N, C-alpha and C positions, 0 to 999 in steps of 0.2 A: 409556494411553488408546487406545480402539479407533479405527482408521482407517476412514473411510467412503469415501475416494477414494484410489486408489493408481495412480500412473503409473510405468511401468517401461520404460526404454529408449525413450521416446517421441521420435520424429523426424518431421519433415515437410520434404520437399524439393519445392518448386514447380517446374513446367516452366521450364526456363532455368537451373536449378541453384541457385536461392536456397534456402538451408537456414534455414528459419524456426524449427525446433526441432531441437536436437542432443542426442539421447540423454538426455532429461530423466527423472530419477527424483524422485518427490515423493509423500509421503503426507500427507493432510489428516485431522486429528483431529475427531471428533464434537464439535460445540458451540463450536469456536474461530472467531475472526476471523483469517484469514490474508491478509496484504497482499503482493501480488506487484508489485514495483517494477522499473522498467526504462525506458530511453529509448524514444522512438518507433522502431518497427521491431525491438524487442528480441525479440518473440515472444509477448507477453502475450495479445493477442487471438487469435492462432493456437492457443495452448494452450487457451484457453477454448472456442474453436470446436471443437476436437478432442473435448473432453469433452461438449459440448452437441450434437454430431452435425452441426455446420455445416461442419466440415473433416475430410477423411479423412486420417488419419495415414499416413505412408509405412512406418513400422515401429514396433514397441513395442506395449505393452498398456495398456489402461485398465480398471480395475475400480472400480465404484461400488456400494456397499451389497452387496458380495459377488458382483455380476454382472459378467461380461465384456461390455463395451459393444460389442464387435465381433459377438458371437454372441447376446447376450441383452439388447439395448439397450432394448427396450420397458419392461421392469420397472424398470430403473434410471432411464430418462429421465423417467418420470412423477414422480420424486422430486427432480428438478433444475430450478431456475428460473434464468432469465437476464435481467438488465437490460442490454441492449446499449449500446454507446457512442453509436451513431447513433440519432437520433430517428426510427426507422422504424416508423410505426404508421398506421392508417387515420385520416387527419386529419378525415374527414367524419363519423365515427361519434361519437355522444354518449359521454361518459366511461363511464357505467354499462353501456351495451351492450357497449362494447369490452372492459371488464374481465370481464363475464359470459361473453362469447364465448371469452375465453382459458381460462376454467375448463372450458368445454365441450369445448375441443380435446383435453383430457386425459381425456375420458370421465367426468368427474365430474358428478353430478346438480346441477341448479340449486340454489343456496343463497343466497337474497336476504339473509338475516341475515348470513352470512359476508362477502358482497360489501359490505354496508353497513359492517361492522366495518373492513374493509380501507380503504374510502374515507374513513371518519371518521378512522382512524389516520394517514392521509396528508393530512388537511385538504382532501379532495376531495369530501366529501359535498355541500357547497353548490354544487359545479360539476358534479354528476352528470348533469345534462341538457344541459350545454353540449357543443358539438362540440369535439373536441380541437384543431382548427385555431384556435379562438378563445382558447385558453389561453396564458399566458405560457410562456417557455422552462422555467422552474423547475417549473411545474405540469405541463407535458408530460412532464418527466422523472419526476415523481411518478406519472403515469399508467403509465409503463413499469414502475415498481416495483410498482404495483397489479396490472398484468397478470401480472407474474412471480409474485406472491404468490397469485394467484387459485386456483391448483391446490394450494396449501398445500405447497410444496416443503420438503424437509429440508436441501437444499444449495442455496445461492443464490449465483450469480455476479453481481457488480456491476462492470461494466467502465466505469471513469471515471464514477461516478454523479453527481458534482458538477461535471462539466465544463460551463462556461458558465453556472453558477448563482452568484448573488450571495452575499455573505458570510452574510447572514441566512438564506437558504434552505439554504446549506451546513450551518449549525448545526442547522437542522431535520432535514436528512438524517442527520446524525450521531446525533441523538436517535432517529430511526426505526431506524437500523441497530442501535443499542444495545438498543432494545426487541425487535427481531427476535432478537437473540442471547439475550435473557432468556427467550424462548419456545423456545429450543433449536435455532434455525436455525443451521446452519453457514454461514459467509459467507467467500467468497473475493473480495477487493477489489483492483482495480487503480486507481491514482490517480497524477496528476501532482503533487498536493498532498501532499508527503511528511509534512507535519505531521499530516495525517489519519491516516496509518499510525502515526506516533509516538504519537498520542493514543489510537487505538482498537485496534490490532492486538495479538494475543497472540504471533503469530510473523510473521516477515518473510522473504520470499524475494527475492533480487535476480537478475534475468535480463538477459543482454545477448548479442546475436548468436545467440539461440536456446539459449544455454547457461545453466543454473542455476548461478550463481557461489557462492551461499551461501544456506543456510536455517538459521535459528536463532530461539530465543526472542528477542523484541525487547529485553528488558532485558539478557539475556546478551550479545547482540550489541553493545549500547551500552557495556556494562561492559568487554568484551574489546577493542573497537576504538575506543572513545571516547578523546578526548584533552582536555587542558586547555591553553588558550592565554591568556597574560597579557602585557599591554603595561605596562611601568613607565616613567613619564615622569620624566626626570632633571632636577634643578635646574640642573646644569651639564653640558655635553656631555663625553663621554669619548672620547679618541682611540683607546684600546684597552681591552679588558676585562682587569682584573687576574686573576691565576691563581685566586684564591679565588672569583671570580664565574664565570670561564670553565669551571669544573668542572661547572656546571649546563648543561642543554640550552638555551642562550641565544645570541643574537646581537645585535649593535648595529644599530640602524636609525635612520632620520631624521638621518643625519649625526652619529651618536653621541648624539643627544638622547633616545633611548629604548632600552630593552632589551626584546627579545621572547623570552618563554619559550614553548616548545612541548614538552610532555611528558606524563607520566602515562599511565594505562592505563584510565581510566574507573572505577576503584575508589576514587577519593579520593586516590590517590598524588599526582596533579598539584597539588591544592590544598595538600597538606602540603609539597610541594617548593617551591611558590611562597612559602609562609610562611618556609621555611628560607632561600630566596633573599633575601627582604627583610631577614631578620636578618643575613645575610652582608653585604648592602649597608651596613647600619648599622655593623657592625663594621669595614668597610673605609673608613668615613668618607664614603660616597657618599650624598648626599642626593637624595631623589626627591619629586616633587610629586603624584603620583597613580598608581593602579593600575587597570587595566581587565582583568577576568578573565572568561572564558567557557568553558563546557563544550561539547564536540562535540554536535551534534544528529544525529538519524538522517540528515538530509539531508547533513551533512558526511561521514558514513561512506559513504553511497551514492555521492557524488561521488568520494570517494577510491578506492573499490573500482573504479569504472568507469575512473578515471584510471590505476590500476595495470594494469588489463586492456589499456587502449590501449597502454601502454608495452610490455607483454609481447607484444602482437600485432605 
Protein backbone atom coordinates (compact mmCIF):
# COMPACT_ATOMS: atom_id res chain seq x y z
CA UNK A 1 0.00 0.00 0.00
CA UNK A 2 1.26 3.48 -0.90
CA UNK A 3 2.71 5.67 1.86
CA UNK A 4 1.44 9.25 1.98
CA UNK A 5 3.71 10.34 4.84
CA UNK A 6 7.34 9.31 5.35
CA UNK A 7 9.57 10.37 8.23
CA UNK A 8 13.26 9.53 7.95
CA UNK A 9 15.80 10.07 10.70
CA UNK A 10 13.57 12.73 12.28
CA UNK A 11 15.09 14.30 15.39
CA UNK A 12 14.29 17.33 17.51
CA UNK A 13 16.56 18.70 20.22
CA UNK A 14 15.27 21.69 22.16
CA UNK A 15 17.54 24.37 23.68
CA UNK A 16 18.93 22.93 26.87
CA UNK A 17 19.52 19.51 25.34
CA UNK A 18 16.09 17.89 25.65
CA UNK A 19 15.82 15.34 22.83
CA UNK A 20 12.08 15.18 22.04
CA UNK A 21 12.50 13.05 18.89
CA UNK A 22 15.37 10.63 18.38
CA UNK A 23 15.98 9.43 14.81
CA UNK A 24 12.36 8.47 14.08
CA UNK A 25 11.57 6.50 10.91
CA UNK A 26 7.89 6.04 10.08
CA UNK A 27 5.72 5.52 7.00
CA UNK A 28 1.96 6.10 7.08
CA UNK A 29 -0.24 4.27 4.57
CA UNK A 30 -3.06 5.85 2.65
CA UNK A 31 -6.48 5.27 4.23
CA UNK A 32 -5.32 3.76 7.54
CA UNK A 33 -5.93 4.74 11.15
CA UNK A 34 -2.57 4.83 12.88
CA UNK A 35 -2.48 5.13 16.68
CA UNK A 36 0.63 6.68 18.23
CA UNK A 37 0.86 5.70 21.89
CA UNK A 38 3.23 6.93 24.55
CA UNK A 39 3.36 8.48 28.03
CA UNK A 40 3.35 12.24 28.64
CA UNK A 41 6.53 13.77 27.23
CA UNK A 42 7.20 10.82 24.91
CA UNK A 43 7.38 12.99 21.79
CA UNK A 44 3.91 12.48 20.29
CA UNK A 45 2.93 16.14 20.07
CA UNK A 46 6.41 17.15 18.87
CA UNK A 47 6.17 14.63 16.03
CA UNK A 48 2.77 16.00 15.03
CA UNK A 49 4.06 19.57 15.28
CA UNK A 50 7.01 18.76 13.02
CA UNK A 51 4.72 17.40 10.29
CA UNK A 52 2.21 20.25 10.63
CA UNK A 53 4.84 23.00 10.52
CA UNK A 54 4.55 24.01 14.17
CA UNK A 55 7.95 22.62 15.19
CA UNK A 56 11.20 22.86 13.23
CA UNK A 57 13.01 19.51 13.23
CA UNK A 58 16.70 19.49 14.14
CA UNK A 59 17.50 16.84 11.52
CA UNK A 60 15.86 14.30 9.24
CA UNK A 61 13.33 14.58 6.44
CA UNK A 62 9.55 14.64 6.17
CA UNK A 63 7.82 13.78 2.90
CA UNK A 64 4.05 14.08 2.53
CA UNK A 65 2.19 13.25 -0.68
CA UNK A 66 5.54 13.11 -2.46
CA UNK A 67 6.60 16.60 -1.34
CA UNK A 68 9.57 17.45 0.86
CA UNK A 69 8.04 19.53 3.67
CA UNK A 70 11.24 21.50 4.14
CA UNK A 71 11.37 22.79 0.58
CA UNK A 72 7.85 22.38 -0.78
CA UNK A 73 5.63 22.64 2.27
CA UNK A 74 2.78 24.68 0.78
CA UNK A 75 1.52 21.95 -1.55
CA UNK A 76 1.59 19.27 1.13
CA UNK A 77 0.36 21.37 4.06
CA UNK A 78 -2.93 22.15 2.32
CA UNK A 79 -3.75 18.44 2.41
CA UNK A 80 -3.03 18.02 6.14
CA UNK A 81 -5.46 18.76 8.97
CA UNK A 82 -4.77 19.03 12.70
CA UNK A 83 -7.06 18.77 15.70
CA UNK A 84 -4.78 20.00 18.52
CA UNK A 85 -4.84 18.75 22.08
CA UNK A 86 -5.43 22.22 23.50
CA UNK A 87 -8.72 24.05 22.99
CA UNK A 88 -7.06 27.01 21.30
CA UNK A 89 -9.63 28.77 19.13
CA UNK A 90 -11.35 32.15 18.98
CA UNK A 91 -13.92 31.76 21.74
CA UNK A 92 -15.88 34.87 20.72
CA UNK A 93 -16.54 33.70 17.16
CA UNK A 94 -19.79 31.96 16.19
CA UNK A 95 -19.25 28.33 15.23
CA UNK A 96 -20.22 28.73 11.58
CA UNK A 97 -17.92 31.72 11.01
CA UNK A 98 -14.93 30.08 12.72
CA UNK A 99 -15.21 26.94 10.59
CA UNK A 100 -15.71 28.92 7.37
CA UNK A 101 -12.68 31.09 8.18
CA UNK A 102 -10.51 27.98 8.59
CA UNK A 103 -11.46 26.92 5.06
CA UNK A 104 -10.47 30.32 3.70
CA UNK A 105 -7.06 30.15 5.38
CA UNK A 106 -6.10 27.42 2.91
CA UNK A 107 -7.20 29.45 -0.10
CA UNK A 108 -10.38 27.48 -0.76
CA UNK A 109 -13.46 29.21 -2.09
CA UNK A 110 -16.43 29.56 0.28
CA UNK A 111 -18.69 26.51 0.20
CA UNK A 112 -21.76 26.86 2.41
CA UNK A 113 -23.03 23.40 1.50
CA UNK A 114 -19.77 21.71 2.52
CA UNK A 115 -19.60 23.66 5.80
CA UNK A 116 -23.18 22.65 6.56
CA UNK A 117 -22.32 18.98 5.85
CA UNK A 118 -19.39 19.14 8.26
CA UNK A 119 -21.37 20.83 11.02
CA UNK A 120 -24.27 18.40 10.65
CA UNK A 121 -21.94 15.39 10.73
CA UNK A 122 -20.55 16.67 14.04
CA UNK A 123 -23.98 17.54 15.51
CA UNK A 124 -23.01 21.23 15.45
CA UNK A 125 -25.55 22.57 12.97
CA UNK A 126 -28.03 23.60 15.67
CA UNK A 127 -25.16 25.43 17.42
CA UNK A 128 -23.87 27.18 14.29
CA UNK A 129 -24.77 30.70 15.45
CA UNK A 130 -23.59 30.29 19.05
CA UNK A 131 -20.27 31.66 20.21
CA UNK A 132 -17.71 28.96 20.86
CA UNK A 133 -17.24 30.15 24.44
CA UNK A 134 -20.86 29.19 25.20
CA UNK A 135 -20.41 25.54 24.18
CA UNK A 136 -19.65 22.56 26.39
CA UNK A 137 -16.14 21.08 26.43
CA UNK A 138 -17.19 18.24 24.15
CA UNK A 139 -18.80 20.59 21.67
CA UNK A 140 -15.73 22.83 21.64
CA UNK A 141 -13.63 19.81 20.73
CA UNK A 142 -16.04 19.04 17.90
CA UNK A 143 -15.55 22.58 16.64
CA UNK A 144 -11.80 21.90 16.47
CA UNK A 145 -12.52 18.83 14.35
CA UNK A 146 -14.85 20.85 12.11
CA UNK A 147 -12.17 23.53 11.63
CA UNK A 148 -9.63 20.83 10.71
CA UNK A 149 -12.03 19.27 8.20
CA UNK A 150 -13.05 22.58 6.62
CA UNK A 151 -10.31 22.46 3.98
CA UNK A 152 -11.01 18.78 3.23
CA UNK A 153 -7.63 17.27 4.22
CA UNK A 154 -6.44 13.86 3.05
CA UNK A 155 -4.35 13.34 6.22
CA UNK A 156 -5.76 14.27 9.62
CA UNK A 157 -3.91 14.40 12.93
CA UNK A 158 -6.04 13.95 16.05
CA UNK A 159 -4.01 14.82 19.15
CA UNK A 160 -5.95 13.47 22.15
CA UNK A 161 -9.34 14.16 20.50
CA UNK A 162 -11.38 12.74 23.38
CA UNK A 163 -9.42 14.25 26.30
CA UNK A 164 -11.81 15.69 28.85
CA UNK A 165 -14.86 14.36 27.00
CA UNK A 166 -17.47 12.21 28.74
CA UNK A 167 -18.09 8.59 27.73
CA UNK A 168 -21.12 9.34 25.56
CA UNK A 169 -19.33 12.03 23.59
CA UNK A 170 -16.28 9.78 23.25
CA UNK A 171 -18.48 7.18 21.56
CA UNK A 172 -19.74 9.90 19.24
CA UNK A 173 -16.15 10.85 18.43
CA UNK A 174 -15.34 7.23 17.55
CA UNK A 175 -18.28 7.18 15.12
CA UNK A 176 -17.04 10.43 13.54
CA UNK A 177 -13.51 9.03 13.12
CA UNK A 178 -14.89 5.84 11.57
CA UNK A 179 -16.97 7.90 9.12
CA UNK A 180 -13.93 9.97 8.14
CA UNK A 181 -11.95 6.81 7.45
CA UNK A 182 -14.82 5.51 5.28
CA UNK A 183 -14.42 8.65 3.14
CA UNK A 184 -10.74 7.86 2.58
CA UNK A 185 -9.19 10.22 5.13
CA UNK A 186 -5.96 8.89 6.62
CA UNK A 187 -5.91 9.44 10.39
CA UNK A 188 -3.06 9.59 12.88
CA UNK A 189 -4.42 9.42 16.41
CA UNK A 190 -2.77 9.98 19.77
CA UNK A 191 -4.72 9.02 22.86
CA UNK A 192 -4.38 8.23 26.55
CA UNK A 193 -7.39 5.91 26.25
CA UNK A 194 -5.63 2.85 24.90
CA UNK A 195 -8.92 1.00 24.42
CA UNK A 196 -9.63 3.56 21.68
CA UNK A 197 -6.52 2.46 19.82
CA UNK A 198 -7.37 -1.20 20.40
CA UNK A 199 -10.85 -0.69 18.99
CA UNK A 200 -10.11 1.59 16.05
CA UNK A 201 -6.51 1.45 14.85
CA UNK A 202 -5.18 -0.58 11.94
CA UNK A 203 -1.59 -0.13 13.10
CA UNK A 204 -0.02 0.99 16.35
CA UNK A 205 3.25 2.76 17.10
CA UNK A 206 4.69 3.03 20.60
CA UNK A 207 6.99 5.95 21.35
CA UNK A 208 8.90 6.81 24.52
CA UNK A 209 11.66 9.36 25.21
CA UNK A 210 11.54 10.37 21.57
CA UNK A 211 12.28 6.87 20.25
CA UNK A 212 9.82 4.82 18.25
CA UNK A 213 9.98 1.48 20.07
CA UNK A 214 7.67 -0.51 17.84
CA UNK A 215 5.34 -0.20 14.87
CA UNK A 216 3.13 -3.08 13.79
CA UNK A 217 -0.32 -4.13 12.73
CA UNK A 218 -2.47 -4.02 15.85
CA UNK A 219 -3.65 -7.62 15.53
CA UNK A 220 -0.15 -8.89 14.79
CA UNK A 221 1.25 -7.01 17.79
CA UNK A 222 -1.36 -8.48 20.11
CA UNK A 223 -0.81 -11.97 18.67
CA UNK A 224 2.96 -11.77 19.08
CA UNK A 225 3.16 -10.06 22.46
CA UNK A 226 -0.16 -10.99 24.06
CA UNK A 227 -0.30 -13.38 26.98
CA UNK A 228 -2.83 -15.45 28.88
CA UNK A 229 -3.17 -15.11 32.65
CA UNK A 230 -5.25 -17.55 34.70
CA UNK A 231 -5.90 -17.77 38.44
CA UNK A 232 -7.01 -21.16 39.71
CA UNK A 233 -8.53 -21.19 43.19
CA UNK A 234 -7.73 -24.38 45.10
CA UNK A 235 -10.12 -26.23 47.42
CA UNK A 236 -7.21 -26.90 49.81
CA UNK A 237 -3.94 -24.96 50.09
CA UNK A 238 -0.78 -26.53 48.66
CA UNK A 239 2.57 -26.19 50.45
CA UNK A 240 4.50 -26.79 47.19
CA UNK A 241 3.68 -27.52 43.58
CA UNK A 242 4.04 -31.19 42.57
CA UNK A 243 6.41 -31.81 39.62
CA UNK A 244 3.59 -32.58 37.16
CA UNK A 245 2.14 -29.09 37.86
CA UNK A 246 5.43 -27.21 38.24
CA UNK A 247 6.31 -28.02 34.59
CA UNK A 248 3.77 -25.36 33.55
CA UNK A 249 4.58 -21.61 33.81
CA UNK A 250 2.81 -21.31 37.16
CA UNK A 251 3.44 -20.23 40.74
CA UNK A 252 1.63 -20.51 44.02
CA UNK A 253 -0.06 -17.40 45.40
CA UNK A 254 -2.28 -16.42 48.31
CA UNK A 255 -0.38 -18.65 50.74
CA UNK A 256 -0.82 -21.67 48.50
CA UNK A 257 -4.55 -21.17 48.05
CA UNK A 258 -4.30 -20.32 44.33
CA UNK A 259 -2.17 -21.11 41.30
CA UNK A 260 -1.35 -18.35 38.85
CA UNK A 261 -0.58 -19.26 35.24
CA UNK A 262 1.16 -16.71 32.97
CA UNK A 263 2.05 -17.87 29.49
CA UNK A 264 0.95 -18.28 25.92
CA UNK A 265 1.82 -16.07 23.00
CA UNK A 266 -1.44 -14.45 21.95
CA UNK A 267 -2.19 -17.17 19.36
CA UNK A 268 -4.41 -19.34 21.56
CA UNK A 269 -1.55 -21.36 23.02
CA UNK A 270 -2.25 -19.97 26.49
CA UNK A 271 -5.87 -21.13 26.56
CA UNK A 272 -4.87 -24.59 25.39
CA UNK A 273 -2.15 -24.77 28.05
CA UNK A 274 -4.59 -23.71 30.79
CA UNK A 275 -6.88 -26.56 29.69
CA UNK A 276 -3.95 -28.99 29.96
CA UNK A 277 -3.11 -27.56 33.38
CA UNK A 278 -6.61 -28.20 34.71
CA UNK A 279 -6.44 -31.79 33.44
CA UNK A 280 -3.08 -32.23 35.18
CA UNK A 281 -4.59 -30.93 38.43
CA UNK A 282 -7.39 -33.49 38.19
CA UNK A 283 -4.94 -36.31 37.49
CA UNK A 284 -2.87 -35.21 40.50
CA UNK A 285 -5.98 -35.29 42.71
CA UNK A 286 -5.87 -31.53 43.33
CA UNK A 287 -9.36 -30.07 43.54
CA UNK A 288 -10.12 -26.48 42.57
CA UNK A 289 -13.15 -24.26 43.04
CA UNK A 290 -12.82 -21.72 40.24
CA UNK A 291 -10.78 -20.37 37.33
CA UNK A 292 -10.41 -16.75 36.22
CA UNK A 293 -8.78 -16.38 32.77
CA UNK A 294 -7.96 -13.21 30.85
CA UNK A 295 -6.08 -12.31 27.67
CA UNK A 296 -3.66 -9.40 27.39
CA UNK A 297 -5.10 -6.13 26.16
CA UNK A 298 -3.20 -3.60 24.08
CA UNK A 299 -2.80 -1.62 27.30
CA UNK A 300 -1.04 -4.59 28.96
CA UNK A 301 1.37 -4.80 26.03
CA UNK A 302 1.95 -1.02 26.11
CA UNK A 303 2.74 -1.02 29.84
CA UNK A 304 5.01 -4.05 29.46
CA UNK A 305 7.02 -2.48 26.64
CA UNK A 306 7.51 0.75 28.56
CA UNK A 307 8.51 -1.21 31.65
CA UNK A 308 11.09 -3.19 29.68
CA UNK A 309 12.53 0.04 28.32
CA UNK A 310 12.80 1.53 31.81
CA UNK A 311 14.75 -1.55 32.93
CA UNK A 312 17.05 -1.33 29.87
CA UNK A 313 17.68 2.35 30.54
